[in-house]
C-alpha positions, 0 to 999 in steps of 0.5 A: 465691726463687732457687736459691741462696737455696733452697740456703742455706735448706736448709743452715740448716735442716739445720744447725739440725736437727743442732744441735738433735739434738746438744743433745737427745743431750747433755741426754739423756746428762746425764740418764742420768749424773745418773740413774746417779749417783742410783742409785749414791748410793741403793745406797751409802746402802742398803748400807754394806758396799759403801760401805766396800769402795768407800772402801777401794779408793779409798784403796788406789788413792790410796796406790799412786799416792802411793807410785809418785810418792814411790818409797817407802811412807808411814805417817802412823801410824809416829810412834806406834811411836817411843819418843820424847817432847819433853823440854821437855814433861816436869816440870822434874825429869825434864827435867833428868835427861833432858838430863843423860843425853842429854849424857853418853851421847850419845843423842838427848834425845827417846828419853831423855825417853820413857825417863825419863818411863816410869822415873818412872811405874814408880817411882811404882808400884813404890816404886823411885827412878826414878833407880835404874832409869835408873842400871841402864840406864846401866851395863847398856847405855848406853841402847842398846835393842838391846844384847846381851851375850855370854851373851844378856842383852838390851835396855836393862836386859840381862835374860836373855830365855831365863831370864825369857821367862815375863815377856815372855809378857804383852807378846807374846813374847821379841821384846818384849825389844827394845821399850825400854819393855817391857824396862824393865818386865820388868827392874824386875820382875826387880830387885824379885824380886832385892831381895826375895830379898836383903833389901837394895838392894845385895844385890839388885844382886848378885843382878841381875848374877848375883854373889850366890854369888860373893866380890864383884860386881866393883864392879857395885853400887858403880858403879850406886849411884854413877850413881844418886847423880849422877842424884839430884843432877841431879834435885835441881837440882845441877850435875853434870859428865857427865865425872866419874870416881870412883876404883875401890875395891879389892873386899873379899872377902865370904862367898859366899851360898847358891846361887841362880837368877841373872838372868845366866849366870855362870861360877863359875871366873872370876876375882873381878874379872870374875865379875859379868858377861861383858858390857862395861860402858859407864859411869864407874868406880864411886864410893866407898861413901860415895856409896851411896844408898837405893832408895826414891824421895825 
């Protein structure tokens, strides 16, 4: 063998040895990695707490990466906090009421649908007509769940939170006044107490607005009952205009009732026309007495 042939053979042998050594190292490395993975899997299987911690760290890392990309937090469960429902999934009667209220008060049909559904649920439990509950919300707040009057009445049904804070204790505290469903439930409890004290629906509405010991309620009960009457017509499938305005009757003087604890702060010295409440009312003018209807569900 020539000298050049010997050199080439040596180079081939060296290269072969290097390749063989490299492959052996690779195989050993993969073996070590596989062994490490197997040990981790066995450890996680034996220690669920470690597995849970690892999963939490991984989820947190993925969440942080997603937030970094989007520039804002993500909450897939945020929809559960929304007071909203698909009005098309409601029973026919409820859907008619929801769409009518949505159009009249210029609010989205989805949250109104949730309120209508809750009103019907509450009405079934309390034997109050759900359209009466909705009529009170319409007159009191025009379906603004964050409304507050100058005297502190709050939420959809304008309940005096500081007067009825005990009723909110079952819902976590006074701030629940701004949860629409909670405000409805507390407001209906107050209304029930007012009706029971007065012995009639109209009298109960006078108590509710804080005018039981005043000559008149400024037309409040008539306005509520007029809206209640319209909502019953809508629920029964009749076509009712959302722009209907009925004349305001001249309030007749009534004997003052015995002093009572009212649901709203009242200034006794105020003129009769404004004595019902210092709040701004945002619905139609009240209808004549012929439009009044009973409180029990039809």
